[in-house]
Structure formats: C-alpha cells, structure tokens
Backbone as a chain_set.jsonl record, in Angstrom:
{"seq": "MKEVYVSLSENGYVQEWCDIEGNDNLPERFFKAMADEKLIGNVDAVKIVDGIAVLDKKEQQNVMVENGDLINQIQEEIRTL", "coords": {"N": [[-168.348, 212.394, 12.083], [-165.55, 214.735, 13.387], [-162.924, 216.963, 12.699], [-160.851, 217.79, 15.117], [-158.513, 219.344, 17.765], [-156.806, 218.04, 20.442], [-155.22, 217.858, 23.629], [-153.188, 215.575, 25.489], [-153.286, 213.847, 28.948], [-151.114, 212.706, 31.536], [-151.651, 209.984, 31.589], [-152.348, 209.31, 29.317], [-154.88, 210.117, 28.68], [-157.78, 212.026, 26.986], [-157.276, 215.349, 28.056], [-157.83, 218.096, 27.065], [-159.752, 219.875, 24.97], [-159.98, 220.97, 21.667], [-161.567, 222.674, 19.096], [-160.999, 224.333, 17.086], [-160.416, 224.982, 13.714], [-157.723, 224.476, 11.723], [-155.97, 226.08, 13.081], [-152.838, 227.395, 13.405], [-151.721, 228.631, 15.505], [-151.911, 226.882, 17.914], [-150.857, 225.752, 20.933], [-147.988, 223.563, 21.354], [-148.824, 221.195, 22.701], [-151.364, 220.236, 21.783], [-152.763, 218.191, 19.275], [-153.802, 217.025, 16.129], [-157.002, 215.277, 15.592], [-159.569, 213.1, 15.134], [-163.273, 213.162, 15.941], [-166.217, 211.878, 17.308], [-168.589, 213.753, 17.764], [-170.438, 213.581, 19.963], [-168.394, 212.656, 21.939], [-166.787, 214.883, 22.127], [-165.529, 217.26, 24.699], [-165.731, 215.316, 26.925], [-163.533, 214.554, 29.004], [-160.987, 212.574, 30.511], [-161.56, 210.163, 30.08], [-161.224, 209.182, 27.573], [-159.544, 207.959, 24.855], [-157.047, 208.552, 22.267], [-156.911, 206.63, 19.663], [-155.189, 205.665, 16.81], [-155.456, 208.072, 15.655], [-158.316, 208.79, 16.306], [-160.749, 209.382, 18.254], [-161.467, 207.797, 20.94], [-164.008, 206.264, 23.253], [-163.122, 205.004, 26.395], [-164.952, 202.976, 28.086], [-164.609, 201.587, 30.372], [-162.826, 203.058, 31.972], [-164.432, 205.457, 32.298], [-166.513, 204.738, 33.821], [-164.708, 204.29, 36.264], [-164.023, 207.101, 36.629], [-166.092, 207.892, 37.095], [-167.004, 206.671, 39.544], [-164.668, 207.667, 41.629], [-165.341, 210.042, 41.276], [-167.724, 210.414, 42.428], [-169.126, 211.582, 44.736], [-168.876, 214.496, 44.152], [-170.082, 214.346, 41.895], [-172.752, 213.722, 42.859], [-173.319, 215.888, 44.476], [-173.334, 218.019, 42.62], [-175.576, 217.167, 41.322], [-177.622, 217.498, 42.963], [-177.489, 220.113, 43.414], [-178.546, 221.321, 41.13], [-180.926, 220.246, 40.951], [-181.951, 221.523, 43.195], [-182.374, 224.392, 41.765]], "CA": [[-166.72, 212.752, 12.81], [-165.196, 216.279, 13.278], [-161.59, 217.389, 13.044], [-160.482, 218.564, 16.754], [-157.545, 219.317, 18.564], [-156.664, 217.543, 21.738], [-154.04, 217.27, 24.362], [-153.516, 214.148, 26.582], [-152.935, 213.888, 30.277], [-149.718, 211.689, 31.537], [-151.895, 208.729, 31.509], [-152.974, 209.035, 27.939], [-156.363, 210.197, 28.294], [-157.843, 213.716, 26.758], [-157.59, 216.554, 28.955], [-158.182, 219.126, 26.8], [-160.36, 219.578, 23.631], [-160.168, 222.399, 20.964], [-162.25, 222.417, 17.696], [-160.631, 225.417, 15.996], [-160.168, 224.023, 12.649], [-156.665, 224.988, 10.981], [-155.416, 227.177, 13.887], [-151.522, 227.469, 13.228], [-151.103, 228.943, 16.731], [-152.28, 226.115, 19.017], [-149.667, 225.042, 21.737], [-147.504, 222.139, 20.86], [-149.532, 220.3, 23.503], [-152.117, 219.71, 20.879], [-152.481, 217.771, 18.012], [-155.207, 216.743, 15.338], [-157.501, 214.011, 15.626], [-160.878, 212.887, 14.514], [-163.931, 212.584, 17.185], [-167.706, 211.926, 17.147], [-169.329, 215.095, 18.326], [-170.718, 213.392, 21.32], [-167.355, 212.646, 22.87], [-166.154, 216.203, 22.563], [-165.812, 217.941, 25.815], [-165.631, 214.457, 27.492], [-162.293, 214.409, 29.348], [-160.445, 211.696, 31.435], [-161.952, 208.545, 29.498], [-161.042, 209.255, 25.748], [-158.215, 208.107, 24.441], [-156.803, 208.706, 21.015], [-156.686, 205.442, 18.854], [-154.919, 205.819, 15.403], [-155.856, 208.965, 15.262], [-159.814, 208.943, 16.313], [-161.22, 209.793, 19.751], [-162.397, 206.283, 21.396], [-164.338, 206.234, 24.648], [-162.87, 203.835, 27.298], [-166.149, 202.565, 29.298], [-164.185, 201.181, 31.85], [-162.159, 204.146, 32.814], [-165.427, 206.325, 32.487], [-166.877, 203.986, 35.111], [-163.669, 204.58, 37.621], [-163.947, 208.396, 37.011], [-167.368, 208.138, 37.877], [-166.672, 206.515, 41.137], [-163.778, 208.379, 42.011], [-165.864, 211.458, 41.371], [-169.27, 210.198, 42.91], [-169.659, 212.842, 45.572], [-169.02, 215.649, 43.605], [-171.323, 214.351, 40.962], [-173.9, 213.714, 43.621], [-173.478, 217.441, 45.182], [-173.855, 218.786, 41.38], [-176.991, 216.84, 40.834], [-178.181, 218.029, 43.93], [-177.449, 221.461, 43.137], [-179.25, 221.389, 40.065], [-182.481, 219.798, 41.388], [-182.51, 222.884, 43.684], [-182.292, 225.435, 40.814]], "C": [[-166.488, 214.421, 12.381], [-163.669, 216.096, 13.773], [-161.394, 218.198, 14.389], [-159.136, 218.469, 16.995], [-157.457, 219.134, 19.915], [-155.226, 217.708, 22.294], [-154.238, 216.09, 25.476], [-152.53, 214.481, 27.993], [-151.201, 212.976, 30.232], [-150.382, 210.234, 31.462], [-152.614, 208.489, 30.036], [-154.572, 209.224, 27.407], [-156.607, 211.672, 27.875], [-157.916, 214.288, 27.8], [-158.041, 217.524, 28.691], [-158.711, 219.054, 25.38], [-160.242, 221.021, 22.827], [-160.515, 222.215, 19.626], [-162.108, 223.43, 16.908], [-160.063, 224.861, 14.909], [-159.016, 224.979, 11.956], [-155.853, 226.087, 11.687], [-153.774, 226.755, 14.073], [-150.953, 227.792, 14.742], [-151.428, 228.345, 18.273], [-150.933, 225.917, 19.684], [-149.037, 223.886, 21.405], [-148.278, 221.312, 21.644], [-150.65, 219.72, 22.504], [-151.895, 219.271, 19.542], [-153.831, 217.066, 17.123], [-155.639, 215.408, 15.443], [-159.223, 213.966, 15.191], [-161.86, 212.464, 15.785], [-165.184, 212.714, 16.885], [-168.074, 213.158, 18.05], [-169.656, 214.813, 19.719], [-169.702, 213.102, 22.421], [-166.681, 213.873, 22.974], [-166.668, 216.767, 24.031], [-165.591, 216.619, 27.108], [-163.981, 214.389, 28.112], [-162.065, 213.069, 30.54], [-160.766, 210.141, 31.263], [-161.883, 208.48, 27.987], [-159.652, 209.216, 25.519], [-158.123, 208.086, 22.77], [-156.32, 207.538, 20.225], [-156.454, 205.428, 17.371], [-155.314, 207.048, 14.729], [-157.346, 209.578, 15.401], [-159.94, 208.631, 17.934], [-161.991, 208.498, 19.867], [-162.718, 206.585, 22.928], [-164.116, 205.068, 25.501], [-163.966, 203.725, 28.485], [-165.861, 202.359, 30.488], [-163.477, 202.247, 32.671], [-163.332, 205.228, 32.937], [-166.209, 206.037, 33.734], [-165.901, 204.436, 36.322], [-163.917, 205.96, 37.776], [-165.056, 208.672, 37.704], [-167.589, 207.955, 39.259], [-165.916, 206.957, 41.809], [-164.444, 209.658, 42.102], [-167.365, 211.511, 42.062], [-170.056, 210.958, 43.756], [-169.807, 213.988, 45.049], [-170.059, 215.526, 42.603], [-172.682, 214.305, 41.702], [-174.553, 215.082, 44.063], [-173.693, 218.098, 43.825], [-175.224, 218.502, 41.027], [-177.893, 217.488, 41.532], [-178.758, 219.585, 43.932], [-178.338, 221.922, 42.236], [-180.91, 221.237, 40.218], [-183.098, 221.041, 42.261], [-183.055, 224.275, 42.814], [-183.928, 225.716, 40.679]], "O": [[-166.992, 215.093, 11.481], [-163.235, 215.452, 14.729], [-161.912, 219.308, 14.509], [-158.519, 217.542, 16.473], [-157.975, 219.974, 20.651], [-154.225, 217.699, 21.578], [-155.25, 215.827, 26.126], [-151.472, 215.104, 28.079], [-150.448, 212.739, 29.288], [-149.608, 209.296, 31.268], [-153.342, 207.527, 29.787], [-155.209, 208.825, 26.432], [-155.83, 212.537, 28.279], [-158.659, 213.803, 28.653], [-158.668, 218.161, 29.537], [-158.195, 218.25, 24.603], [-160.421, 222.083, 23.424], [-159.73, 221.562, 18.939], [-162.934, 223.602, 16.011], [-159.081, 224.157, 15.145], [-159.314, 226.134, 11.651], [-155.167, 226.892, 11.057], [-153.487, 225.841, 14.846], [-149.899, 227.297, 15.139], [-151.315, 228.909, 19.361], [-149.922, 225.922, 18.981], [-149.851, 223.017, 21.094], [-148.465, 220.303, 20.964], [-150.727, 218.492, 22.546], [-151.076, 219.767, 18.767], [-154.795, 216.632, 17.753], [-154.852, 214.462, 15.404], [-159.876, 214.99, 14.989], [-161.47, 211.612, 16.584], [-165.462, 213.668, 16.158], [-167.589, 213.225, 19.179], [-169.293, 215.57, 20.619], [-169.984, 213.24, 23.611], [-165.934, 213.993, 23.945], [-167.829, 216.749, 24.44], [-165.287, 217.022, 28.23], [-163.203, 214.055, 27.219], [-162.965, 212.719, 31.304], [-160.414, 209.199, 31.972], [-162.544, 207.674, 27.333], [-158.792, 210.045, 25.816], [-159.049, 207.643, 22.09], [-155.093, 207.508, 20.138], [-157.421, 205.198, 16.645], [-155.491, 207.14, 13.514], [-157.662, 210.612, 14.812], [-159.32, 207.804, 18.602], [-162.914, 208.151, 19.13], [-161.887, 207.053, 23.707], [-164.889, 204.119, 25.372], [-163.861, 204.274, 29.582], [-166.477, 202.716, 31.492], [-163.551, 202.288, 33.899], [-163.111, 206.01, 33.862], [-166.518, 206.9, 34.556], [-166.419, 204.94, 37.319], [-164.071, 206.318, 38.944], [-165.143, 209.44, 38.663], [-168.157, 208.732, 40.027], [-166.235, 206.793, 42.987], [-164.114, 210.396, 43.031], [-168.017, 212.549, 42.178], [-171.279, 211.079, 43.692], [-170.802, 214.642, 45.36], [-170.862, 216.439, 42.415], [-173.669, 214.822, 41.178], [-175.743, 215.395, 44.066], [-174.495, 219.018, 43.991], [-175.976, 219.34, 40.53], [-178.866, 218.028, 41.005], [-179.838, 220.083, 44.25], [-178.954, 222.952, 42.511], [-181.816, 221.916, 39.737], [-184.243, 221.486, 42.176], [-183.967, 225.016, 43.182], [-184.344, 226.589, 39.917]]}, "num_chains": 1, "name": "protein.A"}
C-alpha cells in the first residue's frame, strides 16, 4: 500500500491521483488515502472507503461498456503500430 492524494468526482469515484508525499501545496480538492499500487491511475471505478482505495468492479464494468467504442478504437490503433 502506498500513501497517495486523490480528488473525487461528484459521484464519489476517484478522478485524479497524485502520489507526491507530504506536498503541502496541493489544491484543496486533494486528500490523503492509501492505495494498492495496482489501482493508482484507475479513474471512475475506485472509491475511497475508510481512507483506503477500493476497486468497484461493477462500476468498472459499467465504465468499460460505456466506453466500449473508444476502447476498441484504441486497441485497434495499438495493433497497427
């Protein structure tokens, strides 16, 4: 687990990550949390529960379905590189 700073969207999911430890100059929207390094960078499907980042697998599926066309487009672009 790593100490990070996050900001949350209106629906309560992490929308920004910042891993600068002890930075007193962060905007007020950031607060400290603990996160598994595998979750860092994941947005729109991670909530903070009792100060710990937790992946919401159901919301992750919803986000993937909502962004399916974009994901397919990016995967196709990667294959053509």
